[in-house]
C-alpha positions in Angstrom: 7.0 17.9 -21.1 5.1 19.2 -18.0 6.6 20.0 -14.7 4.0 17.9 -12.9 3.5 14.5 -12.4 -0.6 14.4 -12.9 -1.8 15.5 -16.2 -4.0 16.7 -18.0 -7.0 14.5 -18.9 -10.9 15.1 -19.9 -13.7 14.1 -17.6 -14.5 12.5 -21.3 -11.3 10.7 -21.6 -11.7 9.3 -18.1 -15.3 8.0 -18.9 -14.5 6.3 -22.3 -11.2 4.9 -21.1 -10.9 4.2 -17.2 -15.0 3.9 -16.8 -14.1 5.3 -13.4 -12.5 1.9 -11.5 -9.6 1.5 -14.0 -10.4 -2.2 -14.6 -13.7 -2.2 -16.8 -12.6 -0.5 -20.2 -11.6 -3.0 -22.6 -11.9 -6.3 -20.7 -14.5 -7.7 -23.2 -12.0 -7.8 -26.1 -9.8 -10.4 -24.3 -9.9 -13.8 -24.4 -12.0 -15.8 -22.2 -10.0 -18.0 -20.1 -8.8 -21.6 -20.1 -10.4 -22.7 -17.0 -14.0 -22.9 -17.2 -16.4 -20.0 -16.5 -18.3 -22.2 -13.5 -15.3 -22.5 -12.0 -15.1 -21.1 -8.5 -11.4 -19.6 -7.9 -10.6 -17.9 -4.1 -7.8 -15.5 -4.0 -6.9 -14.3 -0.1 -5.6 -10.9 -0.1 -4.0 -9.6 3.0 -3.2 -6.1 3.6 -2.5 -3.1 6.1 -5.9 -1.4 6.2 -5.6 -0.3 9.4 -2.8 1.1 11.7 0.4 3.2 11.0 0.5 1.5 7.7 -2.7 2.0 6.6 -2.1 4.6 3.2 -0.4 1.9 1.6 -3.9 0.0 1.7 -5.4 3.5 0.3 -6.1 2.2 -3.2 -7.2 -1.0 -2.2 -11.3 -0.7 -2.4 -11.3 1.1 -5.4 -8.8 -1.4 -7.2 -11.0 -4.4 -5.5 -14.3 -3.3 -6.7 -13.2 -2.5 -10.0 -11.8 -6.3 -10.6 -15.0 -7.5 -9.8 -16.8 -5.8 -12.6 -13.5 -7.1 -14.9 -13.5 -10.8 -14.0 -16.8 -11.1 -14.5 -17.1 -9.6 -18.3 -14.4 -12.8 -18.6 -16.1 -15.2 -17.4 -14.3 -15.5 -14.3 -15.9 -16.6 -11.0 -13.8 -15.0 -8.8 -13.8 -14.0 -4.8 -11.1 -12.0 -3.5 -11.6 -12.5 0.7 -9.7 -9.7 2.2 -8.1 -9.3 5.4 -6.7 -6.6 7.8 -3.4 -6.9 9.1 -3.8 -4.4 10.9 -0.1 -3.1 10.4 0.7 -6.3 12.8 3.3 -8.9 11.6 2.0 -11.2 13.6 -1.7 -10.4 12.6 -0.7 -11.3 9.1 0.1 -14.6 10.1 -2.8 -15.4 11.5 -5.3 -14.3 8.8 -2.9 -15.5 6.2 -3.2 -18.8 7.8 -7.5 -18.5 8.1 -7.6 -17.7 4.3 -5.4 -20.9 3.9 -7.5 -23.1 6.4 -11.1 -21.3 6.9 -11.3 -19.9 3.5 -9.7 -22.4 1.7 -8.4 -19.8 -1.1 -6.5 -20.8 -4.5 -3.8 -18.3 -4.5 -2.7 -16.0 -1.9 -2.0 -12.1 -2.8 -0.5 -9.6 0.0 1.2 -6.1 -0.3 3.0 -3.6 1.9 5.9 -3.7 3.5 7.8 -6.9 5.1 5.8 -6.2 8.0 2.9 -7.7 6.0 4.4 -9.6 3.0 7.0 -11.8 5.1 4.6 -13.3 7.6 2.1 -14.2 5.3 4.9 -15.7 2.9 6.6 -17.3 5.2 2.8 -18.7 6.3 2.3 -19.7 2.6 5.8 -21.6 2.3 5.2 -23.4 5.2 1.1 -24.3 4.2 2.0 -24.9 0.2 -0.1 -22.2 -0.6 1.0 -20.2 -4.1 1.6 -16.4 -3.4 2.3 -13.4 -5.3 3.6 -10.5 -3.7 4.5 -6.9 -4.0 5.4 -3.2 -2.4 8.4 -4.1 -0.2 11.9 -4.5 -1.0 13.3 -7.9 -2.6 15.9 -7.5 0.2 13.9 -7.5 3.2 11.1 -9.5 1.1 13.1 -12.8 0.6 16.2 -11.9 3.1 14.0 -11.5 6.2 12.6 -14.8 5.6 15.9 -16.9 5.6 16.3 -19.8 8.3 19.6 -17.2 9.0 19.4 -13.7 7.2 23.3 -13.2 8.3 24.5 -16.2 6.7 24.3 -15.8 2.8 25.7 -19.1 2.5 22.5 -20.9 3.8 20.3 -18.6 1.6 17.9 -20.6 -0.4 14.8 -20.4 -3.0 11.4 -20.2 -2.0 9.1 -23.1 -3.3 5.5 -20.9 -3.3 6.3 -17.4 -2.6 7.1 -14.7 -5.9 7.6 -11.3 -5.2 7.7 -8.1 -7.8 9.1 -4.7 -6.7 12.6 -2.8 -6.9 15.5 -3.5 -4.6 18.1 -1.2 -2.1 20.3 -1.2 -5.2 17.7 0.8 -6.9 16.7 2.9 -4.0 20.2 3.7 -3.0 21.0 4.6 -6.6 17.6 7.3 -7.1 18.5 8.8 -3.8 22.2 9.4 -4.5 21.0 10.4 -8.2 18.9 13.2 -6.7 22.0 14.4 -4.0 24.3 14.7 -6.8 21.7 17.7 -8.2 22.1 19.4 -4.7 25.5 20.6 -3.6 26.1 19.3 0.1 29.4 18.2 2.3 28.1 14.5 1.5 27.4 13.7 5.3 24.1 11.6 5.9 22.2 11.0 8.3 20.6 7.6 8.7 17.0 7.1 10.1 16.5 3.1 10.0 14.2 1.8 12.9 14.3 -1.5 14.2 11.9 -3.5 11.7 12.1 -5.3 8.7 12.8 -2.7 6.3 14.9 -0.7 8.6 17.4 -3.6 9.4 17.4 -4.0 6.0 18.4 -0.5 4.9 20.5 -0.4 7.7 22.8 -3.6 7.4 26.6 -3.2 6.6 26.8 -5.9 4.0 23.2 -5.0 2.1 22.1 -2.2 2.7 22.7 1.6 2.6 26.2 1.8 4.5 28.7 0.2 1.9 27.3 1.6 -1.1 27.4 5.1 0.2 31.2 4.6 1.9 31.7 3.7 -1.9 30.1 7.0 -3.5 32.2 9.2 -1.0 29.3 9.8 1.8 30.0 9.9 5.2 27.1 7.8 7.3 26.3 8.9 10.5 23.8 6.0 11.9 22.9 6.7 15.4 21.3 3.3 15.8 17.6 1.7 15.8 15.3 3.0 16.8 11.7 1.9 17.6 8.1 2.3 15.3 6.3 4.6 16.7 8.6 6.9 19.1 7.5 10.1 20.6 11.0 11.6 21.0 13.8 11.9 18.7 16.2 14.1 20.1 18.9 11.7 20.2 19.0 11.7 16.4 18.8 15.1 15.4 21.2 16.2 18.2 24.0 13.9 16.7 22.8 15.0 12.9 23.5 18.6 14.0 26.8 18.1 15.8 28.0 15.6 13.4 27.3 18.7 10.4 24.5 16.2 8.6 23.4 17.9 5.2 21.4 15.1 3.6 18.9 12.9 5.9 17.4 9.4 4.9 16.1 6.8 6.2 12.6 4.1 5.8 10.3 5.3 8.5 6.5 4.9 8.7 4.6 7.9 8.4 3.6 9.0 11.8 7.5 8.6 12.8 8.5 11.2 10.1 5.9 13.4 11.0 7.5 13.5 14.5 10.7 13.5 13.3 10.5 16.6 11.1 8.4 18.7 13.3 11.0 18.3 16.6 14.0 18.6 13.6 12.6 21.9 12.8 11.6 23.1 16.6 15.2 22.0 17.6 16.7 24.2 14.5 17.5 21.3 12.2 16.9 21.7 8.6 19.1 19.6 6.5 19.7 20.6 2.7 18.0 17.1 1.6 15.6 14.4 2.8 15.0 11.5 0.8 12.9 9.5 2.9 11.6 6.0 1.9 7.7 4.8 2.7 6.6 7.4 4.9 6.3 10.3 2.5 5.0 8.2 -0.4 1.7 9.3 -0.3 -0.1 13.3 -0.5 -1.6 13.0 2.7 1.7 12.5 4.5 3.1 15.6 2.9 0.1 17.8 3.6 -0.5 16.6 7.2 3.5 18.6 7.7 1.8 22.0 6.2 4.7 24.0 4.7 6.9 22.3 5.7 6.8 19.4 3.6 8.3 21.3 0.5 11.1 19.9 -1.5 11.2 16.6 0.7 12.3 13.5 -1.6 11.6 10.4 -1.8 11.7 7.0 -4.6 8.5 7.2 -6.6 7.4 3.9 -7.7 4.3 4.5 -10.1 3.1 7.7 -10.8 0.5 8.9 -13.7 3.5 9.7 -16.3 4.9 6.3 -15.9 4.6 4.6 -19.4 2.5 1.6 -19.0 -0.7 0.3 -19.8 -2.5 -2.1 -18.0 -2.9 -6.1 -19.2 -6.6 -6.0 -18.5 -8.0 -3.0 -19.4 -5.7 -1.6 -21.7 -5.7 2.2 -19.3 -2.6 4.1 -19.1 -1.4 5.2 -15.7 -2.8 9.0 -16.2 -6.4 7.6 -17.0 -6.1 5.1 -14.1 -4.8 8.1 -11.7 -7.6 9.8 -12.8 -10.1 7.3 -12.2 -9.1 6.7 -8.9 -9.6 10.9 -7.9 -13.0 10.6 -9.7 -14.2 7.7 -7.4 -13.0 8.5 -4.0 -12.1 12.3 -4.8 -8.7 11.9 -3.1 -5.4 12.7 -5.1 -3.7 9.4 -6.8 -1.3 7.9 -4.6 1.9 5.4 -5.4 0.1 2.2 -4.7 -2.9 2.3 -6.9 -0.3 1.2 -9.6 0.9 -1.8 -7.5 -2.2 -3.0 -6.4 -3.5 -3.1 -10.0 -0.7 -5.1 -10.9 -0.8 -7.5 -8.5 -4.4 -8.2 -9.2 -3.3 -8.1 -13.2 -0.7 -10.9 -12.5 -3.4 -12.9 -10.2 -5.9 -12.8 -13.3 -3.3 -13.9 -15.5 -2.3 -16.9 -13.7 -5.6 -17.7 -13.0 -6.4 -17.7 -16.6 -3.5 -19.9 -17.4 -4.4 -23.0 -15.4 -6.7 -25.8 -15.7 -7.4 -26.7 -12.0 -7.0 -23.2 -9.9 -7.0 -25.9 -7.1 -3.5 -27.6 -8.0 -1.6 -25.6 -5.9 1.9 -26.9 -8.1 0.2 -25.8 -11.2 -1.0 -22.4 -10.0 3.2 -21.9 -8.6 4.1 -23.1 -11.9 1.6 -20.4 -13.9 3.5 -18.1 -11.3 6.8 -18.5 -12.5 6.0 -18.8 -16.5 4.5 -15.5 -16.0 5.7 -13.0 -18.9 3.0 -9.9 -18.7 3.1 -6.2 -19.5 1.6 -5.0 -16.5 0.8 -1.1 -15.2 4.0 -0.8 -13.4 5.8 -2.6 -16.1 7.2 -5.8 -17.3 6.7 -8.8 -14.9 8.6 -12.0 -15.3 10.5 -14.1 -13.0 13.5 -14.5 -15.4 16.3 -13.7 -12.6 17.2 -10.6 -14.8 19.4 -8.1 -12.6 18.7 -10.7 -9.6 21.2 -12.2 -7.4 21.6 -16.2 -8.4 20.2 -17.1 -4.8 16.8 -14.8 -5.1 16.5 -15.5 -8.9 13.8 -17.9 -9.0 11.6 -15.6 -7.0 12.1 -11.9 -7.5 11.0 -9.5 -10.4 12.3 -6.2 -10.3 10.5 -3.4 -11.1 11.5 0.1 -12.5 12.3 3.1 -9.9 13.1 6.7 -10.1 13.1 9.6 -7.6 10.9 12.8 -6.8 10.5 16.1 -4.7 7.6 17.0 -3.2 6.2 20.5 -4.4 3.9 23.1 -2.8 1.3 24.1 -5.2 0.1 27.6 -5.2 -3.4 27.2 -4.6 -2.5 24.7 -1.5 -1.4 21.1 -1.3 1.3 19.5 -3.0 2.4 17.8 -6.2 5.0 15.2 -7.1 7.8 16.2 -9.6 10.2 13.1 -10.6 13.5 14.8 -10.9 15.6 11.2 -11.2 15.2 8.7 -14.2 18.8 7.7 -14.3 17.2 3.9 -13.4 14.7 4.0 -15.5 15.1 6.6 -18.2 12.1 5.8 -20.2 10.1 7.5 -17.0 10.1 11.1 -18.0 11.2 13.4 -15.3 9.4 16.8 -14.4 12.1 19.2 -12.9 15.3 19.3 -11.0 16.1 18.7 -7.7 16.0 21.8 -5.4 17.2 22.3 -1.6 15.2 22.3 1.4 15.2 25.7 2.8 
């Protein structure tokens, strides 16, 4: 198995199998949908296309453009109405309401961190709008929307909102598995912001603290900080004085850039830095210059994941190459999940006779049983606590490290797959030097 995540694919393979969009190839061979060909369906879609979370939406235009071609070939009249949350929860709720009331969408799709998914899902619940969401760990998505997040006895399933992604238990397992490959003193510094992700990751009941303690790690948590902080000296000093050799947390990209540059300036270099959210994207790591080598993060999707699109039959590798050919940018993890989000949406629409019937659309979402480009999607309660079983479908997660390439730039090498052995590794963890 090659050490690098990227696979060597020829331009001929791209043109034959990916059709430069990832959505075109193979579509004509699918059966016709149940709904009438002249039945117009509106899908609302909310994502953070601008602001500090914009990297999560990098694949949106590529995916939606390809979706137009495949739905046309299927005889489906589908319009996707796109709204930008501007990385702002209040704005996300506002545009979700606009899509429901003004645009009269039949189905809502939303992606990318609890700051976007939560307010949209909450609005959909209040308005009786079927909603499919992804790209946020299930705990901050589900628990964060409960009336009393601090009291599990009050938690209840949602009626219209359904979510697919991994959970904190998965990312904790992935991170600790990676850390076990490097000799450290097991002292961990936590960087948890005051937002939906940070409050969940740092929660003493459902987050990192209890599991790390159980596994013999000592967590140094300086407390919550505000997003877009420009000075991390307090956290750096706490980690230095505490002898921290591992850094973890869930940061927005500009905050980790600030933290890491200041840490280097102040003489603090941990042996391991596993950061959620911030360093998922090649451009975020490249912004650090040579200082990004051996940073690690969760890997939700990559070109070597062994899955195919239910719409087109293209592989993960072919989809990644199609993105790069179309955009002239390196592949990025959101490509797979945005593609899968619309795979599920189209599958739901094809199984509904009347897409204007919200109850019927919601029932179709709940009955989903689909192999997608990110794995199997089925809301069957597998590996999910009973209180969330109706609304959560978990997807596989592995871990990886960014490695400097000889000619510049970075490759993402999968270094741990214990939680999802079907996804191949490409190397072992290396300490930051």
